[in-house]
N, C-alpha and C positions, 0 to 999 in steps of 0.2 A: 434820670440821666438816662441818654438814650445808648443804646448797644453800640452804634458807633463812638461817641464820645467814650465810653469806657475803654473801647479798645486802642482808642487814642492816647490815654493815659498810661495805658502800660508800659515799664521802662526794662530793657534787659541789654545784653551784649549783641552785639551785631557780630557777624564773623570774623570781621577783621579785628576787631576789639579782642575776639578771645584769641586768634593766633599772635596778638602782640603781648597778651597775658602770658600764654604759653611760651612765647620766645624769652621775655623777663625772667620768667622761673628757671627756664633750661641755662640762662646766663648766670643766673644766681646760683645755682647746682654747680654749674663748670668752674665758678670761681671758688666754692665753698671746700669742693672734692682735694683740692691739693691739699688745702689747710687743715682738712680733717685725717689726710695720710700722712701729712707732718706729726700732728699730733700723735697719731698712733706709732710710727716711726719713732718718735722719742720715747714714748711709753715702752716700746720694743727695748730699744736701746739702753734705758734705763734700768728694766728688768734683767736685760745681758749683766748689765753692770753687776747689777745685784748679786748674781749668779758668780760672778767671778770673787766678788768679795766672800761670799760665802764658801768657796773655794779655797780662797785664802786663809779663812778662818780654820778650815780642815786639815788645811796642808800645815798649818802653826800647830794647832791641837796633836796631831799626828806627831810633830818633833816634840813638842811636849811627854809625849806618852814613851816614846822610844827612843830619843834622843838623836833624831835626823831625819830628816825628810824621808818620804817614801819613794823607790826604786821610780825613776821614770817608765821603765819596761822592765821585769826581771824573768831570767828563768828559773825554774825550779829548781833551786840549789841555797845551799845557807847561806846568809843568813835568811832567803827570803823564802825557802823551801826545803823538804825534807829529801826530796829525791835530785837525782841529777840526770842531766842529758835531755833535760823536756822542755817546751815553751812554756814560760812563766806567766803571770799576770802582769795588768799594768797598773801604775800609779792610781787610775779610778777605780780600782777593785781596793786598794788598799785604804783609801779613804773613805769606804761605805760608812763605817761605825760614825764618822763624823757629819754625814748630811742626811743622818737618820734614816739608813740603807742597811742597820745592821742583822735585819732578819735576814738578806744575802748574804752578808760578810760571815756571819756564825756558823753559816752552812757550807761555806767556801773550803774546798781541799787544794792545799797550795802544793800537791805534786802530781804527778800524772799528767804533763799538759793542761795545767790549771787553768789558762786562758785561753784555751785553745779546743781540743777536745774531750779534754776529763767528762765523762759521763755524769758526774755528779754534779758537775758544775755549769753544764749545758743544758738543753731540753730536754734531752733523751731520757733521763731520768727522773730529773725534779724540774718544772719549770721557773727556775730560777731567773735567767738570763731571757728566754724566750719571749718577745715580745712585751718585756720590761719597760717603761717608760721614766725615768729620771728626770724631771723637769730642770733640776739645778746642772743638768748637763747639755743642757739645750737651749741657744739664742731663739726667743721667738722671730726673728727677722731672717732665721736661716732660711736658705731657698733649697736646701738640700731636701729630700723627701725623709720623713720620719722612721723611716725601717728600711732596711736592704730588701731588695727583692727574693735575693738568695742568700745561702752562705755556706761558707767554709768550715765551719766551727761545727760541725757533726749535726747540722741543720739548723742550730740555733740563730734564728733572724734576729739580731740586735738593732737597736736604736742607732741613726746617724748622731752622735755628739757635736758639739760644738769647739770644743777646745782641747788644745795639745800643749802637753809638756814641754817646755825647752830644754834640749839638752846640750845647746852651746850654738857656734858658729862653725863655718867651714874655714875661717882664718886662725881658729884654734891650734894651738899644738897637739900633734898627736891625733889628728884627725883621721880615723879608718876610711881609706878609699877604695875600699873594692868594688863590686859591680852593681850594688844598688843603692848607688850616691852616699854621699859623706855621711858620715855618723860620726859626731863630736861629743865630747865629756869634759866640755871647760863650762858648762851651764849647770844648773842644779837640778833636773831631772832627766838623767839619761841612763843608758843602759846598765840596770845592777848599780846604780849610785846608792851612795851612800853617805851623802851631803849633810854638813852640819851647818848650822848658822856663823859659827867660827868661821868656817872655811870661805863664807862670802864676804872676802877683801875687799870686795870693789864698794861695798855697802848694800844694804838690803833696797833702798832706794834707787839705786843705778841696776837692778839686775832683775832681768824677767823671769817669772816662773812660769805664767802660763798666758799664751795667747790664743786669740780667736780664729779658728778655721771653720768656717760655717757657710761658704758660697761655694757653688761647682767652679772647678777649674774652667778656665776657657782658652779657646784657641788662640792663634795669632788675628783673628777676625773679631774677636772677643763673643767669639758665640760660645756659650756652656757647653760642656762637655757632660751629660747627666750620666749618659749609661755608657756600658760597656766599657769604662775606666774605673775599675773599681776603686783604686787609690785616689778619691777624690778629696779624702783627708786623709791624716797620719795614720788612722784606722787600716787602711788598707780594705781587704774583703774580710777581716776576721773580726771585726766589731772592737768594742771599748773595754773588752776584756783583757785582749792578746799583748803579750808582755814581748820577751824577745826569748831567744835562744843561749846555746853556747858550742864550744866545740866539739860535745859530745852530739850534736844534733848534726854536725856537719860543719867543717869550718867555711863553706860558703856562706851560710847564715848568721856567722857572728855579728855582721854589721847589719842586718835584717833588725830597726827599732819600730816598733808600733806604739802609736797613741803617744811618741814624743818626736819633735821636730830639730835638724840641725840647720839653722838659719844660713840660707843661701840666696834666696830671693827678695826681691823688695817686696813690702806689703802689696796685695792686690795685683801683683806681677800677672801679665797676660801673656800667652803663646806658650801655654805648657803643651805636652805631649806625652804618650806614652814610652818613655825612654828611662832604663834605670839607671844609666851611667848618669844620668840629670839629677836622678834623686826623685823623679815623679813615675816611678815604675808600678803597673797595674799590681802588685803585689807587695807592697811595703810603703813607700810613702815619706823616706828620709827627710826630703828638702821641699815638700809641698809648700807653696807658701801660704803667710797667715792670712787670712780673707774674711770678709764679712760683705752684707748686703747694707751695711751702715753707710749714710753718705759719707766720703771721704777718709773713711780708716776703718780700723778695727778699736775692738776694746781689749787691753793687755791688764795682767796682775803681776805687780812688783813685789819682790821679796817682803818688803815691810808690810804687804797685805793690802795697799791701795791699789787702786784701778786709775788707770789711764786711757785716756784716747789717742791713738797715735794715729795720725794721720799717713795717707798714701803716698805722700811727698818725702817721708822720713828717709833721710839718705840711709843708703844698705849699710856703709861703715857704722851709721849710729846705732842702726837696728842689730849690728853683730855684735858691738861694742856692750849693747845692753843684755844680750844673750850669753856674756861671759860674766862670771861670777867672781875671777880673780885674775883679770886681765892687765889690772893697773891704769886703764885708760882715763884719758879725761876728757868725757862726755860734754859736747855742747848742749845747749836748751832743747829739750824736745816735749 
């Protein structure tokens, strides 16, 4: 066969054909990416739900051991500490033995600002809290950074956790309405609480224990507020260990509740600002809304240990009724 014949028998892609193939591949990738992202988010939402189930098991186990739920946030005073007049620890500290973090709990000192600046508990003496990651406390879909960039707790840079205890709501009787936003005690996990199953007369399946709080606060234009506003979650600037104070640390501080929230706003509500009276102050966070990066709502833990997905359209009144343990309300379907 001649050289000319061999050259004419060769087959290959023309430039136009190659461009068509590339375009088809690009279209297929464009079609597949949303599906992949949906699968990833479904897996992340499931993991978040599982985290809350583990927290439910831990809270129930604590109750079985102590005959009450842990305090939502405690001062270092009996029965939660041995001293008086200092900032105590949050419920997230008290349940550490029940989420396989007993190595931290066993060294914890519940006195002398135990959840705040206690040298034994913070990173200055023993690296118990500094840069510790507890996966059970973190939603995989969270838009918050893994850790604070700085800390008010003796230099102990703590992780951003994704869950907050439910202290009650702003429609509960006896709500403290001083300068850092209303702080209630009609729920299960509030300041210096000693809640028992018997006191949840609304029924454990109708009462919130823990809600998700894992997205940035957003301003009126739906723009995230990622920096300069420390109280993105109820941790405020003090981390997941921070509890509550009492009159001995100053009457103005008795209403500052860390790591638990009093329900005042709808799920994923926008238009927040650095406003203490509104409960979204940069050094507390009494009323910061429940939030998440899940599409359309949040995961929440109920008193019976079940986890429900609450949509962003859940009526505020329904959410506030769910936040009460003994209000006697008749709940609609949610």
